C-alpha positions as CSV (number, residue, x, y, z in Angstrom):
1,M,118.5,86.4,124.1
2,Q,121.9,84.8,123.0
3,I,122.7,84.7,119.5
4,I,125.7,82.3,118.9
5,T,126.9,82.9,115.3
6,N,131.0,82.5,114.0
7,N,130.0,85.6,111.8
8,H,131.6,83.7,108.7
9,W,129.9,84.6,105.1
10,R,128.3,81.5,103.7
11,N,127.5,81.6,99.6
12,L,123.7,81.4,99.4
13,E,123.4,78.0,96.8
14,S,120.6,77.7,93.9
15,G,118.2,74.6,93.6
16,Y,120.4,73.4,90.7
17,Q,123.2,73.0,93.7
18,L,121.3,70.9,96.0
19,S,120.8,67.0,95.1
20,E,118.2,64.9,94.5
21,S,116.8,64.0,97.9
22,E,118.2,67.7,99.1
23,R,115.3,69.1,96.3
24,S,112.7,66.7,97.2
25,E,112.1,68.1,100.6
26,F,111.0,71.0,98.5
27,D,108.6,69.9,96.5
28,Y,106.3,72.7,96.9
29,L,108.3,75.2,95.2
30,D,107.1,76.2,91.4
31,D,110.5,76.8,90.2
32,I,113.9,75.6,92.4
33,E,116.5,76.4,90.1
34,D,115.8,80.6,90.9
35,A,115.2,79.8,94.7
36,N,118.1,80.6,97.2
37,F,118.9,78.0,99.8
38,I,121.0,78.4,103.0
39,R,123.0,75.2,104.7
40,Y,123.3,74.9,108.7
41,K,124.7,72.6,110.7
42,G,123.6,69.7,107.7
43,H,120.3,70.9,107.1
44,V,119.0,72.9,104.3
45,Y,116.8,76.2,104.4
46,D,114.5,77.8,102.5
47,L,115.6,81.3,102.2
48,G,111.8,81.7,102.0
49,E,111.4,80.1,105.3
50,F,112.7,83.1,107.0
51,V,110.9,86.1,108.1
52,R,111.8,89.9,108.9
53,A,113.1,90.4,112.4
54,P,111.2,92.4,114.5
55,E,113.2,94.5,116.6
56,P,115.8,94.9,118.4
57,L,116.6,91.8,116.4
58,S,116.8,94.0,112.9
59,T,119.5,96.0,114.5
60,D,121.7,93.3,113.3
61,W,119.7,90.7,111.6
62,D,117.3,90.8,108.4
63,G,115.2,87.6,109.4
64,Y,114.8,85.2,111.3
65,T,112.9,81.6,111.3
66,A,111.7,79.9,114.9
67,D,112.7,76.3,115.8
68,S,111.0,76.0,119.0
69,F,109.4,79.0,121.0
70,F,113.2,79.4,122.6
71,S,114.6,78.7,119.9
72,G,115.5,79.7,115.9
73,L,118.3,81.0,113.4
74,V,118.8,84.5,112.7
75,I,120.4,85.3,109.0
76,K,122.0,88.6,107.8
77,L,122.2,89.2,104.1
78,S,125.1,90.6,102.3
79,R,124.6,93.8,100.3
80,D,124.5,92.2,97.3
81,G,122.1,89.4,98.4
82,E,124.5,86.6,97.5
83,Q,126.6,85.7,100.9
84,Y,125.0,85.5,104.1
85,K,125.9,85.3,108.0
86,I,123.5,83.0,110.1
87,G,123.0,82.3,114.0
88,L,121.2,80.1,116.7
89,Y,119.5,82.6,119.1
90,L,118.6,81.4,122.2
91,S,116.1,82.7,124.8
């Protein structure tokens, strides 16, 4: 499996930081103000879309979300839970 990342830490965003059009994409959330979001290549993702990473990913990454059968995103959260690193995985 190949993971592409620049290893930069980024700040998580709260719902109030999103634009109205971005907020409308997450109308399934009851309390969007308290939700956490990440940005990757012009897209906004709800942190709740990520699930715990299985072995062997879990040694370096906390979670992942699949885009297809062969690709998706992996995420690493900081110890304080305020920042994240993100990468693209390809198999």
